C-alpha positions as CSV (number, residue, x, y, z in Angstrom):
1,X,31.9,58.0,-28.9
2,X,29.2,56.5,-26.7
3,X,27.2,53.3,-26.6
4,X,24.0,53.7,-24.6
5,X,22.1,51.4,-22.3
6,X,18.9,53.4,-22.9
7,X,17.7,56.6,-24.5
8,X,19.1,60.1,-23.7
9,X,16.2,62.2,-22.5
10,X,16.6,65.9,-23.3
11,X,14.2,67.9,-21.3
12,X,15.4,71.5,-21.8
13,X,16.5,73.8,-24.6
14,X,20.1,72.9,-25.1
15,X,22.6,72.4,-28.0
16,X,24.4,69.1,-28.3
17,X,27.4,69.5,-30.7
18,X,29.7,66.7,-31.7
19,X,32.1,69.3,-33.2
20,X,34.3,68.3,-36.1
21,X,34.8,64.8,-34.5
22,X,31.1,64.0,-35.3
23,X,31.0,61.7,-32.2
24,X,29.1,58.5,-32.7
25,X,26.2,57.8,-30.3
26,X,25.0,54.2,-30.6
27,X,21.6,53.1,-29.2
28,X,20.7,50.0,-27.4
29,X,18.1,47.4,-28.5
30,X,15.2,49.2,-30.3
31,X,15.0,52.2,-28.1
32,X,15.3,55.9,-29.2
33,X,18.8,57.3,-29.1
34,X,17.4,60.8,-28.3
35,X,14.1,61.2,-26.6
36,X,13.4,65.0,-26.7
37,X,10.7,66.4,-24.5
38,X,11.5,70.1,-24.8
39,X,11.4,72.7,-27.5
40,X,14.4,74.7,-28.6
41,X,16.8,71.7,-28.9
42,X,19.7,71.8,-31.4
43,X,21.5,68.6,-32.4
44,X,24.6,69.1,-34.7
45,X,27.7,67.3,-35.9
46,X,26.6,63.9,-34.5
47,X,26.7,60.4,-35.9
48,X,23.6,58.6,-34.6
49,X,23.3,54.8,-34.9
50,X,20.0,53.2,-33.9
51,X,18.2,49.9,-34.5
52,X,15.0,51.8,-33.5
53,X,14.5,55.6,-33.8
54,X,17.4,58.0,-34.0
55,X,15.7,61.2,-32.8
56,X,12.3,61.1,-31.2
57,X,10.4,64.2,-30.3
58,X,7.4,63.9,-28.0
59,X,7.0,67.4,-26.7
60,X,4.9,70.3,-25.8
61,X,7.8,72.4,-27.2
62,X,7.7,73.9,-30.6
63,X,11.0,73.4,-32.3
64,X,13.9,71.1,-33.1
65,X,17.0,71.8,-35.3
66,X,19.1,69.0,-36.7
67,X,22.2,70.1,-38.5
68,X,25.2,68.3,-40.1
69,X,24.3,64.9,-38.7
70,X,24.6,61.3,-40.0
71,X,21.7,59.1,-38.8
72,X,21.4,55.4,-39.4
73,X,18.1,54.0,-38.2
74,X,15.9,50.9,-38.9
75,X,12.6,52.4,-37.9
76,X,12.6,56.2,-37.8
77,X,15.5,58.5,-38.5
78,X,13.8,61.6,-37.1
79,X,10.3,61.2,-35.6
80,X,8.9,64.7,-34.8
81,X,5.7,64.9,-32.9
82,X,4.6,67.9,-30.9
83,X,1.5,68.7,-29.0
84,X,2.0,72.4,-29.5
85,X,-1.3,73.7,-30.9
86,X,0.3,75.7,-33.6
87,X,3.5,77.2,-34.9
88,X,5.9,74.2,-34.4
89,X,9.0,73.9,-36.5
90,X,11.4,71.2,-37.6
91,X,14.6,72.3,-39.3
92,X,16.9,69.7,-40.8
93,X,20.1,70.8,-42.6
94,X,22.9,69.0,-44.4
95,X,22.0,65.7,-42.7
96,X,22.1,62.2,-44.0
97,X,19.4,59.7,-42.9
98,X,19.8,56.0,-44.0
99,X,18.2,52.7,-43.3
100,X,20.8,49.9,-42.9
101,X,18.1,47.3,-43.6
102,X,17.4,48.4,-47.2
103,X,17.3,45.5,-49.7
104,X,20.3,45.5,-51.9
105,X,18.5,45.3,-55.3
106,X,16.0,48.0,-54.6
107,X,17.6,50.3,-52.0
108,X,14.4,50.2,-49.8
109,X,13.5,48.3,-46.6
110,X,9.9,47.0,-47.4
111,X,9.8,44.7,-44.4
112,X,8.7,47.2,-41.7
113,X,6.7,50.4,-41.3
114,X,9.7,52.7,-41.4
115,X,10.2,56.4,-42.1
116,X,13.2,58.6,-42.7
117,X,11.9,62.0,-41.5
118,X,8.4,61.7,-40.0
119,X,6.5,65.0,-39.3
120,X,3.4,64.4,-37.2
121,X,0.6,66.8,-36.4
122,X,2.4,70.0,-37.1
123,X,-0.3,72.7,-37.4
124,X,0.3,76.2,-38.8
125,X,4.0,75.4,-38.7
126,X,7.2,75.5,-40.7
127,X,9.4,72.6,-41.9
128,X,12.5,73.6,-43.7
129,X,14.6,70.7,-45.0
130,X,17.8,71.6,-47.0
131,X,20.8,69.8,-48.3
132,X,19.7,66.4,-46.9
133,X,19.9,62.8,-48.1
134,X,17.2,60.3,-47.1
135,X,17.5,56.7,-48.4
136,X,16.2,53.2,-47.7
137,X,12.9,53.9,-46.0
138,X,9.4,53.0,-47.2
139,X,8.4,56.6,-46.7
140,X,11.4,59.0,-47.0
141,X,9.7,62.2,-45.9
142,X,6.3,61.5,-44.3
143,X,4.0,64.4,-43.4
144,X,0.8,63.4,-41.6
145,X,-2.0,64.9,-39.5
146,X,-3.4,62.0,-37.4
147,X,-7.0,61.1,-36.6
148,X,-6.1,61.9,-33.0
149,X,-5.9,65.6,-34.0
150,X,-8.7,65.5,-36.6
151,X,-11.0,62.5,-35.8
152,X,-13.6,63.6,-38.4
153,X,-13.3,65.6,-41.6
154,X,-10.1,66.7,-43.4
155,X,-6.7,66.1,-41.7
156,X,-6.2,69.9,-41.4
157,X,-2.7,71.2,-41.0
158,X,-3.9,74.9,-40.9
159,X,-1.4,76.1,-43.5
160,X,1.8,74.3,-42.5
161,X,4.6,75.1,-45.0
162,X,7.3,72.6,-46.1
163,X,10.3,74.1,-47.9
164,X,12.4,71.2,-49.2
165,X,15.5,72.3,-51.0
166,X,18.5,70.5,-52.6
167,X,17.5,67.2,-51.0
168,X,17.8,63.6,-52.3
169,X,15.3,61.0,-51.2
170,X,14.9,57.4,-52.3
171,X,12.1,55.2,-50.9
172,X,8.9,53.5,-51.9
173,X,7.5,57.0,-51.6
174,X,10.0,59.9,-51.5
175,X,7.4,62.3,-50.2
176,X,4.2,60.8,-48.6
177,X,1.5,63.4,-47.8
178,X,-1.4,62.9,-45.4
179,X,-1.6,66.6,-44.4
180,X,-4.4,68.7,-45.9
181,X,-4.1,72.5,-46.1
182,X,-0.3,72.3,-46.4
183,X,2.1,73.8,-48.9
184,X,5.1,71.8,-50.1
185,X,7.8,73.9,-52.0
186,X,10.1,71.3,-53.5
187,X,13.2,73.0,-55.1
188,X,16.0,71.3,-57.0
189,X,15.4,68.0,-55.3
190,X,16.0,64.4,-56.6
191,X,13.1,62.2,-55.6
192,X,13.1,58.5,-56.5
193,X,10.4,55.9,-55.8
194,X,11.0,52.2,-56.2
195,X,8.3,49.5,-56.3
196,X,9.3,45.8,-56.2
197,X,5.8,44.4,-55.8
198,X,4.0,42.2,-58.3
199,X,0.7,41.5,-56.4
200,X,-1.6,43.0,-53.9
201,X,-2.7,46.6,-53.4
202,X,0.8,47.9,-53.8
203,X,0.6,50.5,-56.5
204,X,2.5,53.6,-55.2
205,X,4.1,56.9,-56.1
206,X,7.3,58.8,-55.7
207,X,5.2,61.9,-54.6
208,X,2.1,60.5,-53.0
209,X,-1.0,62.5,-52.0
210,X,-3.2,60.2,-49.8
211,X,-6.9,60.4,-50.5
212,X,-7.9,60.0,-46.8
213,X,-6.5,63.4,-45.8
214,X,-9.5,65.2,-47.5
215,X,-12.3,62.9,-46.3
216,X,-14.1,63.7,-49.5
217,X,-14.3,67.4,-48.8
218,X,-12.7,70.3,-50.7
219,X,-11.6,73.6,-49.2
220,X,-8.5,72.2,-47.4
221,X,-6.5,71.7,-50.5
222,X,-2.8,70.9,-50.3
223,X,-0.5,72.6,-52.8
224,X,2.7,71.0,-54.1
225,X,5.0,73.4,-56.0
226,X,7.9,71.7,-57.8
227,X,10.8,73.9,-59.0
228,X,13.3,72.0,-61.2
229,X,14.9,68.8,-60.0
230,X,14.2,65.2,-60.9
231,X,11.3,62.8,-60.1
232,X,11.8,59.1,-60.9
233,X,9.4,56.2,-60.7
234,X,10.9,52.7,-61.0
235,X,8.8,49.5,-61.1
236,X,10.5,46.1,-61.0
237,X,7.3,44.1,-61.5
238,X,3.6,44.5,-62.2
239,X,2.5,46.9,-59.5
240,X,2.5,50.5,-60.8
241,X,5.0,53.1,-59.6
242,X,4.1,56.6,-60.7
243,X,6.1,59.8,-60.3
244,X,3.1,61.7,-59.0
245,X,-0.2,60.3,-57.6
246,X,-3.1,62.6,-58.0
247,X,-5.5,62.0,-55.1
248,X,-8.8,60.5,-56.1
249,X,-10.8,63.7,-55.6
250,X,-8.3,66.0,-57.4
251,X,-8.0,68.3,-54.5
252,X,-4.2,68.4,-54.4
253,X,-2.8,71.3,-56.5
254,X,0.4,70.4,-58.3
255,X,2.4,73.1,-60.0
256,X,5.4,72.4,-62.1
257,X,7.8,75.2,-62.7
258,X,11.3,75.5,-64.1
259,X,14.2,76.3,-61.7
260,X,15.8,79.1,-63.7
261,X,16.2,77.6,-67.2
262,X,16.1,74.0,-65.9
263,X,13.0,72.0,-66.6
264,X,11.9,69.3,-64.2
265,X,13.1,65.9,-65.3
266,X,10.5,63.1,-64.8
267,X,11.6,59.5,-65.5
268,X,9.4,56.4,-65.6
269,X,11.5,53.3,-65.5
270,X,10.0,49.8,-65.6
271,X,10.9,46.2,-66.4
272,X,7.4,45.5,-67.7
273,X,5.8,48.8,-68.5
274,X,4.2,49.6,-65.1
275,X,5.7,53.0,-64.4
276,X,4.2,56.3,-65.4
277,X,4.3,60.1,-64.7
278,X,0.8,60.3,-63.3
279,X,-1.7,57.9,-61.7
280,X,-5.2,58.2,-60.2
281,X,-7.5,55.5,-58.9
282,X,-9.9,53.7,-61.2
283,X,-13.1,55.7,-62.0
284,X,-11.6,58.9,-60.5
285,X,-13.7,62.0,-61.2
286,X,-10.6,63.9,-62.2
287,X,-9.8,64.6,-65.8
288,X,-6.1,63.9,-65.6
289,X,-5.2,65.3,-69.0
290,X,-6.9,68.6,-68.3
291,X,-5.4,68.8,-64.8
292,X,-1.9,68.1,-66.0
293,X,-2.2,70.6,-68.8
294,X,-3.3,73.3,-66.4
295,X,-0.5,72.7,-63.9
296,X,2.4,73.6,-66.2
297,X,3.5,70.1,-66.8
298,X,3.7,70.2,-70.6
299,X,5.7,73.5,-70.6
300,X,8.1,72.9,-67.7
301,X,8.7,69.2,-67.6
302,X,10.7,66.7,-69.7
303,X,9.2,63.2,-69.4
304,X,11.2,60.1,-70.3
305,X,10.3,56.4,-70.2
306,X,13.0,53.7,-70.0
307,X,13.4,50.0,-69.2
308,X,15.4,48.6,-66.3
309,X,18.4,46.8,-67.7
310,X,18.0,43.1,-67.4
311,X,21.7,42.7,-66.3
312,X,21.3,44.8,-63.2
């Protein structure tokens, strides 16, 4: 086990393996534990404890693999950012990412701009996430193309594919998308979004497609394919929490399919009736009823509303 005085910089393609001992590496202050500046790095069988970021990638390299790790972080569990022009990949397998500052009642840390697994500026790339648990962050899995890459027009990811399988995520948003021209294949996952707010512009969604990624222009549509699993929206007050947010323009294509014989389970749980399956902005041009009907929702989804028990 190691307690650091500063980040460990990894500047070449190596594997760091904690073996069955899962050695604990504890960061210092708010610095990164691992600062990775190379592609081809593999981190496995490690326990990473950070008050800042667990694993930070700022690299011209094109790949990182994280396997069988336990990460506790107050800001970013994994922050993957590459300057590779295309083809980058982040692979995360059988890894637990938690925020120790999550509020007890809600299970989320609303007090800071935090992310569990943050994927930044991956163009024409691959992001397979499987067998993971991500809890306690505002944005559990956050996929974004920044304005640094696309200063005008759509935030174009040029066909990046996310394969998210057998993964459990709890946050304000479980999956937060600002990455146009991407495909998200979500298979047998349990996604939960929790909203504690009762004022302000704080309506949110468990799966959230941000309007800004399209800049009002079609042709760079993102597709979200959901195969089985569970999507839950929980609202504790008068701000809406919805299972799925349809972007204002209706450019995000949602498809709901059974996983074998198992329908998708969608739950809306609220103390005051402010949770729902779908939400769009006021005066949206999208006909939600027609859109939902055409995306397989009625045939492949079981939708249930419930109230938060007052004793909990």
